[in-house]
N, C-alpha and C positions, 0 to 999 in steps of 0.2 A: 086451583080446583078445576079449571079449564083442561088442563093437561091430564089431571087424573080422570076426568069424564071421558076424555078422548080415547085414553087407554081403556076404560071399562067398555066403551063403544066398541073399539077394535077387538077386545076380547070376546064380547058377545057376538059379534059378525063371525069370528073366528070359529067359535063353538058351534055356531049354526051351520057353517059351511062343513065343519067336520062331520055333525049328526046327519046331514043331508047326503054326504059323499061316501061315508064308510060306517058301517053298522057290525060290530063284533058280536058274535054270539054270546047271550046272556044265560049263564047256566050254573055261576058259582054261589055257594053257600058260606055261612060261617065257618064250618068245619073245612071247607076247602081253602079259605083265606088264612086259617091259622096254619093248616099243612103247608101253604105256599111260605108264608113268612117264616116259620120254624124250620121248614125243610131247606129253603135258601141259606139259612145261618148254620146249620150243623151238617158238616160233611165229614171228612176224615182228618181234619187238622188234629184232633184229640188223639189219633193213633200215629199219623206220619210226623207230627211236629212236637210231641210231649216231651221230648228231651230238650227242645229248644225253649219250651215255656218254662221249664224247671231250671235251665240254665240260666234264663233271665231273671227268674224272681224267686227260685226255691217254692216249696209247696205253699206255704202260708203267702208269700208275695204273690204268687199266680192267683191263688184263690181270691184274695182280697182285689186283685185287679179286675177279675171277670165279674166279682160281686158288684164293684164300684161301677164297671161297665154298664150293667143292667140297670143300677140305681140311676146314674147320671144322665142315661139314655132316656129316661122316662120322659121328662120334658120333650124331648125330641119325638119320641113316639106320640105325645100329645098332639105336638104340632102337625105330624102327618094326619093324625086322626081328623084334626079340624079342618085341614086342607082338603082331603078327599070328600068330607061332607059338603063342602062349599065348590069344589071344582074336580069332580072325578074325571080326571082326563089322564090318558095312558103316558102322556109326556112328562107326569111328575114334575121334578125340580125345576125343568124347563118352562112348564106352564106356570108353576108358582112364581118364578122369578119373571116371567113376562108382565105380571101383574105390576111391577114396580120399577123395572129396568128396561134398557134398550134391547132389541131384539138379538143382538150380537151377544150381549152378556147373557141373555136367556138361553140362547143356543149353546154357547160353550159351558154353561153350567150344567145343563142335560148331558152334553158330550163327555165331560168328566165324570158324571154319575154313571153313564153307560160303561166306562171304564171299570167301575167298581163292580158290576154286575157280569160284563163279559169276561173279565180276565179270570174269574172263577171257572169258567168252562173248560178252557185249556188246562187249568190247574186240576182239575177232577179228572180230566182226561188222561193226564199224565199220571195221577195217583193211582188210578185203576191199575195200572201196570205195576207200579210199586208193590202194592197190596197183593196182587195175585203172584207175583214172583217169590214173595215170601213163603207161600204156600206151595207153589209149583216152580221150583229153582230152574227146571229146564226151559222155562219161558225167557231166561236170561241167556240162552245158549248161543246166540247170534248177536255179536255187537257191530253196529252199524257205523259208528263214529263217536268222536267225544265232543262236547261243548264245555269249556273252562274245566277240563278234566273229569267230568261227569259222563260216563258211558251212556248212549243211547242204542236200546236194544230192539231187534225187530219184533220180538213176541209183545213186549210193551207197546209199541207203536200200533201194531195190529189191533190189540185190546182197546186202545183208546180211540182209535178209528171206528170200531165196531160199536163202541157205546155211543158215541157222537152220532152215528148214523141213525141208531135205534131211536135215541132220544128225539133227534131232528123228525124223523118219520111219525113219532107218537104225537109230537107238538104240529106237525103239518096236518095231522088227520082231525084236529080238533080240541079245543081247550077241556072238554068233558072227559076225554080220553086221559089227557095229561093229569087234569085234578084227582080222578080217580086213582090213577097211579101214585100220584104225590100221598094221598090219604093213606093208603094202604102201608106204603113204605114208611110213613111217619109212625102209625101205629107199630109198626114192625120194630123199629129202631127203639122207640121208647121201652117197650115191653123187654126185649132181649137183652139191652144194656142194664136194665134194671136188675135183671138176673144176675148178670156177669159181675156187676159192681157189688151186689150183695154177698156172692160168694166169696169174692176176692177181700172184701172188707172184714169179714167173719173170720178170715184165715191170716189177717196181716197183723200189725202191731202199731201202735201210736209212736212208739220209740223210732220208727223208720222216718218220721216227719223231721227230726233233728239234723242238722239246724233248719230253722223254720224259713230263713231267708238265704238267699244266695250271696249277697252282700249286704250292705246297710238297708235297713227296712224301706227307705224312701226310694232309694235307686231301684231296689228289686222290683218295688209296686209300679214306679214309673216305666222301667224297661219293658215290663208285661203289658202295662197299660197302653203302650204305644201301638201294640198289635192288636189289641181288642177290638178296635172298630172293624177291621176286616173280619174277625170271627163273629162279630155281632151284625154285621152287613146282612140284611135279609127281611126284616120286620118292615122296611120301608118300600118291600117288593110289593106289599098288599095295593098301594093305590095304582102300581102300574096295570093292574087287571080290574080296576074299579068299574070300568066301562062293561065289563063281563059278568056282572052281577046279577042274579036271577031277579026278575021283576018284583019279587015279594021280599027281597033283601032289604032291610033297613039300614040306613046310612050310619046309624050308630054302631052297627056291627063291625064296621071297618076298624073303630079305634079298640073295640074288645078283641079283635083278632090280632093287632099289632102289640096290645099290652100282653096278651097271653104269650105270644111269641117271644116277646122279651124276657118275661119271667121264665118261662120254661126253658129257654135257650141259655140263659145264664145259669140257671140251677143245674143244667145238664153239663156244662163245662166245669162248674166247681166241684160237682160230684164226680166227674172223670178224674179231675186232677187229685181230689182226696183219695178216691180209690186206688189211684196208682201209687201215690205217696205213701199209703197206709201198707200197700202189699209189698212193697220193697225198699230197701234204701235208696233214695233218690238219687243221691249222688252217683250211685253206681250204675244209674240209668242214662247218664249224660253221654252223648255222643253215639247212643245205640239206635239202631233203626227200630222202629216200631217198640218204643219203650213202654207202651201201654200194654201190649201183649207179653212182653217179657215179664214185666211186674206181675201180671195175674198168674203166669204160669209158676213163677217163683213162689207165690202166696200159697196155691192150691196144690202145687206138686203134680199136676197132671196136664194133659196136652189139650183136653176138651176146652178149656176156657180161651185158649189161643184161637182155636176154631171158630167159637162162637164170636168172640172179639172181631173177627176177620169177616164174619157173616153180617155182623152188625156194621162194620166199617164199609162194606161193599154197598150195604142198603143206603146206609147215610151219604155215601157218595153219590149215589144214584138221586136221592132226593135233593142233595144240594145242588148238584149239576142240573137236575131239570128245573128247580125252583130259579136259579139264576139265567137259566135258558129262557125261560118264561118271561122274566122281567127284562132281559136284555133285548129280546125280540120285540118286546112291545115298545119299548123306548126307541128302538131304531126305526119301527112302524109309524110311531108318532111324528118323528122327525120327517120322513118322508111325506106324511099326510099334511103337514104343516109347510112343506116346500123348504126347510131349512137344509135338507139333503135331497139328492135325486129324488123325484115323484115316485119312482118305481118301487123304492122302499115302503111305499104306503099303500101298495097294493094288497087287497084282500083275496084270497082264494074263493071263487064264486060259490062253490058248494060246500067247504068246510068252515067258512067265515073265520079263517085264520090269516095272520099276516105273512102269506107264504114267502114272498121274496126276502122279507127280513129274517125269517127263520133260518132260510138257505144261506145268508150273509152270514148270520152268528155261527152256524154250522161249519161253513168255509174257513173262517177265521180261527174257529176253535181247532179244525184238523191242521192248521199251519202250526198253531201253538204245540201240537202234541210231538211234533218233530224236534222241539227243543229239549224234551226229556226233562230230568231231575233238576237240571240248573235252572229250571223256571220256577221252581217251588218258593224257595225262600225270598226272592226278590218280589214275587208277585204279592206276598203277603204285606210288604212294606208299601207297595205303589197303591194296592187295594185300600189299605187303611187310610192314606191321605185321600183319595177320591171319594171314600165314603164320607169322610168329616167334612169335605167340601160341599158335598151335596147337601148334608144335614145343616150346615150353616147357612146355605143360600135358602133351604125350605123355612128356617127358623127366622132368618133376617127379614124375609119377605113378608111373612105373616105378621110379625112385629110392626112392620111398616104399613100394612093395610088394614089391620084390626082395630077397631074403635074401642073395644071393651078393655079396660085396664087390667082385669085379671088375666085374660089370655094374652094380652101383650107382654105381660110380665112373665108369662111362662114361657113364650117364644123367645123372650129375650134372654132368659136363662138358658134354653135350649142353645141359642146362638153363641152365648159364653162357653157352654160345654163343648159346641162343635170348634169353636175358634181355638181353644186350649188344645184339643185332640189334634187339630190341623197344624198348630204351631210346634208340637212335639215332634211332627216327622219333617217339617220344612227349615226350622231355625237351628243352626250349627251348635248352639250353646246346650241343646238337649242331647243326653246320649241316645244312641240309636237313630239319628236323623238321616236324611236321605243320603245316600252315596251318589257318585257320579253316575253310575251305571243307572239307579233309579231316576236320576234328573233326565238322563237322555232317552229313557222309555217313556216318561212322562212327556218329553218334547215330540217324541216320534208319533205319540198319539194325538196330541195337539195339531201337529203339522196335517196329519191323516183327516182330522176334523175340519181343518181349513180348507183342505182341497175339495172334499166332499160339498162342503157349504159354498165354495166359489163355483163349483160346477152346477149346483141347483141356481144359484144366482145368474150365472150366465144362460142357462136354459130358460130362466124366467124372463130375462131381458130380450132374448132371440123371440120368445112367445109374443112379448109386448110389441117388438119391432115389426111383427108380421102383422099383428093387428092394425 
């Protein structure tokens, strides 16, 4: 009890220092939070990787996996809703874990979750060139080099750089501009995709769904379920900007935004898989670039659905990139503010009230990733899924340990079990589709970077104490 009281006291002091030293602009409302959560979830995976989803599970296996993903993540979403009510802190999982675990555990919990958001940024920056090159082949006119046999083209690199710089500038200028951009893009994505899916489905055939699974039903669902966490990551971005809620915003709205993002996001993915699978025989789409666009063109027999799908994909890419950029920059900012990484990352722009240094750092890391090209796409999906599941496990486990009410503890425990299963599916070799050596190496490199930044912050703190 004494130790618990000490932790509580330390947490209170920390929050007081945070509130005194830095104040983010408070301008977000419910629609903004939904657009952020949904937008961080829906990018261009449904266009770029549809053949991979169908190859893993077949149409029914993939649809069941994403449906299950939306359902089983409800307890996790509930946990995040409860956490943000009691602790609206941009540090998210790091702040939650700090309530029950040592500071080093708290830090690396947050650091791994930062990977889940940050890793999406170069993914989308690379994907924009891939999408554009389908409509404008001349973009692939100059090949720079190859990575693992995958060519990297100058035109795609320049597009990725341009989009990164634009979103960095947008976020640097203020959260209101970023939120308005996010809301407009989200509305357009939902409306335009609904039109395309309706036309495609009306011209397709249910016979194209056969066979329903790629292999056995269970293996098909499990293989797809392994990557669902990566594509469903985004709803928990809401707490990362909880400190930026409008003064009139009620804390219950956070949970509403999270649940809305989960339901609408899962429904979007299931509808995309169904529309593609009905539009064309799904086995004919395996190994094809942009299987979604090919299927829609096959069903309608015209080119305009392809153009519409690519407009939707480009908008979705921007909203996903922006949503994850916001979440990643807030997490990194919170680490600097807490002193777990060098303090300069915790600085706010004096005029815009945005975490300027953190935004520039995320943009810089994204620009480096752009030069890795298409070889980045599938491995990022695997590592991002693991990082998301780990963060969810930490949030659920922490709430289960600190909550006194039995019902909430039970839901948190259920969320922890779900997260643990999803995590095990990526890390335990007994499961098909587990981590490869390359993915373990990528995770190790990220942890080494985190340790180096944490060590630099500690050395700075020790030097300051020595001078005092």
